N, C-alpha and C positions, 0 to 999 in steps of 0.2 A: 188565371181564374178571375172571373168578373167579381167586382164588389157591388153586390146588389144592396139596395136600401133595406134596413132592418125595420120590422114592425115595432112601433113604439110600445112600451110596456106601461100598463096602468094598474093602479091599486084600487081596491074597492072604495077607498077613501078619496078617490079622485074628485076634484071640484069641478070638473068639466061637465057641461050639460050634454045630454044625448046629441043635440045638434052639433056641438063643438067636436064631440067624439066622431060623429059621422064625417065632418069636414076633414079632420085629421086622417082618418082611415081612408077616405076618398083620395086625399092628396098622396098618401102612401101608395095606394093602388095605381094612381096615374103615373107616379114616378117609376114604380116597378114595371108597369107596362111599357113606358118609354125606354127604360134600360134594356128590357128583353127584346123589344123591336130593334133597337140599335145593335144589340148582339147578334140577332138573327141576320141583319143586313151584313154585318162583318163576316159571319160564317158563310152566307150565301155568295158573297163576292170574292171569297178566297180562291186562289188557283187550285186546280185539280191536285188531289193528293194521291189518287189511285191511278197507277199505270199498269195495265194488264197485258199479258201475252196469252192469247187463247186461240183455239182452233176456230171458233166462231164467237161473235159477240153475244150470241144467245146463251153461252156458257156463263155469262155474268148475270147473276140473279137480280140484283137491285142496283143498277147503276145510278150514280148521282150526276147532276149537272156539272159538266166540266171534266168528267172522267175520260181518260184516253186509253185506247186499246190497240194492240197490233193483232189483227186477225190473220193468223198464219194460214188458215184455209183459203183466204182470198188474197193474201199477200198485200194487205192494205192497212194503213193506220186509220183509226176512226176516233171521233170525238162524240161524246154523248151530250145532246142538247135537249133539255126538258121540253116536252110538248112536241118535239120533232123526232126524237130517237137518235139512233147512231148515224152519223154523217161521215162520209169518206173524206179524208184529208188529201188523198191522191187518187 
């Protein structure tokens, strides 16, 4: 599990000006955005985790980029490429 930054906690007696609070919250938001973008890239670049055996690839409802399937109806292995669809391996 990722360790995302924590939002700072402030009391009503805080001595920070509104401008200083804005800067701190903005820095937090920027760091959180960076961490989430980095995590998205790690997840998107991970190898396929789903290998299916189906009659047709149309049986797979929502394939993800990198999924692999053996279509027994066609006797072919296929890989899913986002934007292209299912591509024959053989």
